[in-house]
Structures are given as structure tokens and as C-alpha cells.
C-alpha positions in Angstrom: 89.9 167.7 87.1 89.2 169.4 83.8 90.2 167.4 80.7 90.3 164.1 82.6 87.8 161.4 81.9 85.9 160.0 84.9 86.9 156.4 85.8 85.0 153.5 87.2 85.9 149.9 88.0 84.5 146.7 86.5 85.3 143.3 87.9 83.9 139.8 87.8 84.4 136.5 89.5 83.6 133.0 88.2 82.7 130.5 90.9 82.1 126.8 90.2 78.9 125.5 91.7 78.3 121.9 90.9 78.1 121.5 87.1 77.4 125.2 86.6 79.4 128.4 87.1 78.2 131.5 88.9 79.2 134.9 87.4 79.4 137.8 89.8 79.7 141.1 88.0 80.4 144.4 89.8 80.7 147.9 88.4 81.6 150.3 91.1 83.6 153.5 91.8 81.2 155.3 89.5 81.6 159.0 89.8 77.9 159.9 89.9 74.5 158.4 90.4 73.5 159.6 86.9 76.4 157.6 85.4 75.6 154.6 87.6 72.0 154.6 86.3 73.2 154.8 82.7 75.7 152.0 83.2 73.1 149.9 84.9 70.8 150.1 81.9 73.6 149.6 79.4 74.9 146.4 81.0 71.5 144.6 80.9 71.5 143.7 77.2 75.2 142.9 77.2 74.9 140.4 80.2 71.6 139.0 78.8 73.3 138.3 75.5 76.3 136.7 77.3 73.9 134.4 79.2 72.1 133.4 76.1 75.4 132.7 74.3 76.7 130.6 77.2 73.5 128.6 77.4 72.7 128.2 73.7 75.8 129.1 71.7 73.9 132.0 70.1 74.0 135.6 71.3 70.8 137.7 71.4 70.2 139.7 68.3 69.8 143.4 68.6 68.3 145.7 66.0 
């Protein structure tokens, strides 16, 4: 497998619930626990900013 990048899979679903929408986000098929831990930490600010943007029209500001 030398020279090939490791791959993972990101998927999401949007589900209407009354007057809101539920986002289910899944990042799986990650090659190692170390990578999963890193991805888990990396997605937190991205998803938090998306939530803020959808609720207020303004994304979170990062340094």
C-alpha cells in the first residue's frame, strides 16, 4: 500500500423534524484509531461553526 493515501468515508443525512432539521454526520472507515481521534477533534469547530451559521447567519470566528 506504499504510495497510496489512506481513505475514509464522510456522509450526512438531513431529516425534517417539525420546523427544524436534524443533521446526522458520520465519518467512518477511518484506517486507524489515531486518525479517528484526530478527525474527531478537527470536526468539532467545523460543525460548531456550521450550527452557528445556520442559527444566526454568522459563522464562528477562529483566530
